[in-house]
N, C-alpha and C positions, 0 to 999 in steps of 0.2 A: 400284930403277928410278926415274929422275928425268925422263926425256924419252921421249916416244912420237912416232915419225915416221910419217907416212902417205904412201903412194903416192897418186896422183890417179886416173888412168884405171883403171876396173875395181875400185877400192877405195872411193873416195868418190863418184865420178860414173860413170854409164853414158854414155860418150862415143862409143859405137860409131857412131851415125848420122853425126855430124859428121866423124869421122875417116875412115870408109870412103868417104863421098861425096866428100871432099876428095882422098883417094888415087885414087879413080876418075877424078876430074877431071884430076889430074896425069898419070895413065897415058894418058889420051886425047891429051894433048899429044905423046906419043911414038907415037901410032898404035895404042895397045893398048886394046882394048875389053874391059872386065871387067864384065859386067852383074850378076854375083852379088856383092852386097855382103858376104855371109857369107864369101866367099872372101878378102875383104880384112881380116877381123878379125885376121889374123896381124900386121898392121901396128900393132896396139895394144900398146904396151909397150916394144918395143925402139926404138933410134934409127931415125928414118925413113931416113936415108942408107943404113944397113946393109940395111934391108928392101927398098928399091928395087933395090939391087944383088943381094941374095941371091935374091929371089923372081922378079925380072924381068930379070936379067942386064944391068942398066944399068951403064955405066962410072962411075968416080968422078965425072967431070965431068957426066955425064948425071944421076947421082943427086943431085948438088948442084942442078942445074936443076929436077929433079922436086920437090925439097923447096921451092924457091922458088915453083914453080907451085902446089904443095899449099897453101902459106901464103897465096897470093893469094885462094883461096876460103875456107880455114879461118879466117883472121883476120877476115873480114867476116861470113861466114854460119855456117860449121861450128862455130865456137867455142861458140855457144850452142845447138847441136843436141845437147843433153845434159840429163841430169836427175840429181839427187842420189839415191843409194841410200837405202832406208828406214833410219832411225835415225842418220843422219850427225850431225845437230846434237845429238841427245841423247847420243851417244857422246862427242863432243868436250867438251861441257859437263860431263859426268860426270867425265871425266878431269881437266879443269881444276879442278873443285871438289874433287877428291881431291888436288890439289897437284902434278899432273904438268905439265911443259912440253910443249906440243904443236906439232909442226912438220910442214911438207910437204917431202917429198923426191921429186920427180917428174922423169922424163925429158922431160916436156912443157916448152916454154920458160917460164921464170919469169914473164915478163910475161903469158903466157896463163893460167897458174895463178892469178895475182892477179886478172885480169879475171873469171874464172869464179867464184872465191870471192866476189868483190865482187858479182857478178850475183845470187848466191844469198843475199847478206846475211850471210855467215859469215866474211869475211876477218879481221875483228877477233878471231875466236876463236883464231887461230893466232899463236903467239909468233914463228915464223919461217917464211918460205916460200922454198924453194930449188928451182930448176928448171934446165933446160938453158939454155945461152946460144945466141943466134941464129947465132953464128959457128962453132959446133961445138966450141969450146974445152972446154966442159963438156957432155957428151952422154950418157954411159952412167950407169947407176944407181950404179956405184962412184964415178964422178967427182962426181956430185951429192951423194952421202953424204960424200965427202971435203970438199967445199965447205961442207956444213952443219956438219961437225965443226970446220972452220976457224973458222966464225962462232961456234960454241958451244965454243970451245977450253977453257973452264973446266969443261966437263962431261965426265967420263971416258966413253969409249965403252962401258965395262962397265955404265954406267947408262943406256944407250939401247937401244931396240928399233925395228924397222921393221915396219909392217903393210902387206902388199902382196898382189897377186893372181896374179902370174906367176912363172915360174922365174927371170926376169931380176931380180926383187926379191930372191928367195932367194939367188941367186948373188952379186948385188951386196952384200948384207948379209954373206954369208960372206967376201967379199974384204976387207971393212973390219973384220971381227971383231965383228959385233953379231948378235943373234938376229933372225929374221924370223918373224912370226906371219902365216900365209897365210889368206886368205879364199877360199872356194870358189864364191862367187856371181859372181865377176868373169870375166876372160877367160882365166885359166890352167887347168891341169889339176892336180887335187889330188894324184893319184898321183905325177905328175912333180915337184911341189913337195916332197912328202914325201921322195921319193928324193933330192932335191937337198939335203935337210937342214933343211927348215922346222922351226922350234921347235914349232909347233902348227898345226892346221888348224881354222878356225872357220867355222861356217855363217852367222853374222850378226855385225853390229857390236856388238850387245848381248853376244854371246858373247866378243868381243874385250875389251870393257870389263870383264866379269866375270873373265876370265883375268888381265888386267893387275892388277886390284885385289886378286886373291886372295892 
């Protein structure tokens, strides 16, 4: 193993407040009132366009507008309504000291990923940060991973793994042919991820570090 890739939301950061409040704001623009923020946690992980269409029946055009409205709040306020999970910096530093390349592979827009990592003072710990594009050209976890592999073309995919917290991470990793280590403290379901073919299920980031270095 030479390269360890990390998802962002639910894996490195608890972003639930900023995301759900911004989704709530976007839905209000369509006359939909959803007072229960927990009901909007399903928006964390998959592409927003898909979630607005799937869960609230918005058309393709409406979903695009909802994403724009979401970003109006998220990019100003919601982006920093988050916190690092325990052990993030220790995990990344330990992997780097052990000689691994460490990257980000997130369905969150790449510019947002960098802003958040910079906000917490850990951007420089990552060798590469890859996220979605604002125009939707790169959106799904599979597309993000393919872009990262394009940038790291000299590293065989057999020497990569992804650390994530939802079935979307596991399925995306499966599609590009790399293992996914799942963490169960995030937004996903451990049984669902195990059934989808997660390589391992870890309780903490320290467990992830120990597993990779073993």
